[in-house]
Each structure stands twice: as C-alpha cells, then as structure tokens.
C-alpha positions as CSV (number, residue, x, y, z in Angstrom):
1,X,-144.0,-18.9,-20.5
2,X,-144.5,-20.3,-17.0
3,X,-142.8,-23.5,-16.0
4,X,-144.6,-26.3,-14.3
5,X,-143.3,-29.4,-12.5
6,X,-143.9,-32.6,-14.4
7,X,-143.3,-36.0,-12.9
8,X,-142.0,-38.7,-15.2
9,X,-141.2,-42.3,-14.5
10,X,-138.2,-43.8,-16.3
11,X,-136.9,-47.3,-15.6
12,X,-139.1,-47.5,-12.4
13,X,-137.8,-44.3,-11.0
14,X,-139.7,-41.0,-10.7
15,X,-138.1,-37.7,-11.7
16,X,-139.4,-34.2,-11.4
17,X,-138.7,-32.0,-14.4
18,X,-139.7,-28.3,-14.9
19,X,-140.9,-27.4,-18.3
20,X,-143.1,-24.8,-20.0
21,X,-146.7,-25.7,-19.8
22,X,-147.0,-26.0,-23.6
23,X,-144.2,-28.6,-23.8
24,X,-145.7,-30.8,-21.1
25,X,-147.2,-33.4,-23.5
26,X,-144.0,-33.6,-25.6
27,X,-142.0,-34.2,-22.4
28,X,-144.4,-36.9,-21.2
29,X,-144.2,-38.6,-24.6
30,X,-140.4,-38.3,-24.7
31,X,-140.1,-39.8,-21.2
32,X,-142.4,-42.7,-22.2
33,X,-140.3,-43.4,-25.3
34,X,-137.1,-43.2,-23.3
35,X,-138.6,-45.5,-20.7
36,X,-139.6,-48.1,-23.3
37,X,-136.1,-48.0,-24.9
38,X,-134.3,-48.3,-21.6
39,X,-136.5,-51.2,-20.5
40,X,-135.8,-53.0,-23.8
41,X,-132.1,-52.5,-23.3
42,X,-132.2,-53.6,-19.7
43,X,-134.3,-56.6,-20.8
44,X,-131.5,-57.9,-23.1
45,X,-129.3,-58.4,-20.0
46,X,-126.3,-57.2,-22.1
47,X,-126.1,-53.8,-20.4
48,X,-126.0,-53.3,-16.6
49,X,-126.4,-50.1,-14.7
50,X,-128.7,-47.1,-15.1
51,X,-126.0,-44.8,-16.5
52,X,-124.9,-47.4,-19.2
53,X,-128.5,-48.2,-20.1
54,X,-129.2,-44.4,-20.4
55,X,-126.2,-43.9,-22.6
56,X,-127.1,-46.8,-24.9
57,X,-130.7,-45.5,-25.2
58,X,-129.3,-42.0,-26.0
59,X,-127.0,-43.4,-28.7
60,X,-129.8,-45.4,-30.3
61,X,-132.2,-42.4,-30.3
62,X,-129.4,-40.2,-31.7
63,X,-128.6,-42.7,-34.4
64,X,-132.3,-42.8,-35.4
65,X,-132.4,-39.0,-35.5
66,X,-129.4,-38.9,-37.8
67,X,-130.9,-41.5,-40.1
68,X,-134.1,-39.5,-40.4
69,X,-132.1,-36.3,-41.2
70,X,-130.1,-38.2,-43.8
71,X,-133.3,-39.5,-45.3
72,X,-134.4,-35.9,-46.1
73,X,-136.3,-35.1,-42.9
74,X,-134.1,-32.2,-42.1
75,X,-136.8,-29.6,-41.4
76,X,-138.6,-31.7,-38.8
77,X,-135.3,-33.3,-37.7
78,X,-133.8,-30.0,-36.7
79,X,-136.6,-29.2,-34.4
80,X,-136.6,-32.7,-33.0
81,X,-132.9,-32.5,-32.5
82,X,-133.1,-29.3,-30.4
83,X,-136.0,-30.7,-28.5
84,X,-134.0,-33.9,-27.8
85,X,-131.0,-31.9,-26.6
86,X,-133.2,-29.8,-24.3
87,X,-134.9,-32.8,-22.9
88,X,-131.6,-34.6,-22.5
89,X,-130.3,-31.7,-20.5
90,X,-133.3,-31.8,-18.2
91,X,-133.0,-35.5,-17.7
92,X,-129.3,-35.1,-17.0
93,X,-130.1,-32.6,-14.3
94,X,-132.8,-34.8,-12.8
95,X,-130.4,-37.8,-12.7
96,X,-127.7,-35.7,-11.1
97,X,-130.1,-34.6,-8.4
98,X,-130.9,-38.2,-7.4
99,X,-127.2,-39.1,-6.8
100,X,-127.1,-41.8,-9.5
C-alpha cells in the first residue's frame, strides 16, 4: 500500500492528509461530510471556534454511528467506526500541524 497526499478542504481551510491510494475516495467523501456538518453547526451561530465546531460535529457523527449500530447495522457499523477513528486521527494530526 503506497500512501498519497490528498488535499481536503474543511471549513474553508485546506489540509494535507496522507492515505492509501485505495482509501482516497472514502477520505474525500468523509471530508466533504465533515465540512457540511461543520458549516451547518457554524451557521447556527451557537458554537464559536474551529475546535468547538469540530468537537460538536464529531459528537453528532458518533451519535449517528451509535444509533446505526443499535438499529442492527453492526457489521457495517464496525467497519465504519474503525474508518471514522482512523480518519479522525488523520484530521487531528492535520489540525495540530496548522497550529489551531
């Protein structure tokens, strides 16, 4: 598995993330979903600051994942959960590299 650098834009900021070539599309889709969620949260005006918006988006996505697992989607949910954790780690590293 060779890694490639993928550029994603989240909340109007661009991040570089290394990921295996075969996971590129999933990463792009995940980043797009996260961007949409974070923009929606920011749009309410109730949460201010990139870190707080990111935490709220992560909590909302985690809650949805747990609901899906409870509804009987455990087989697909387990893979999605590990993917979510891996992508969350990559985004954490990207955020820490920007100094935010």
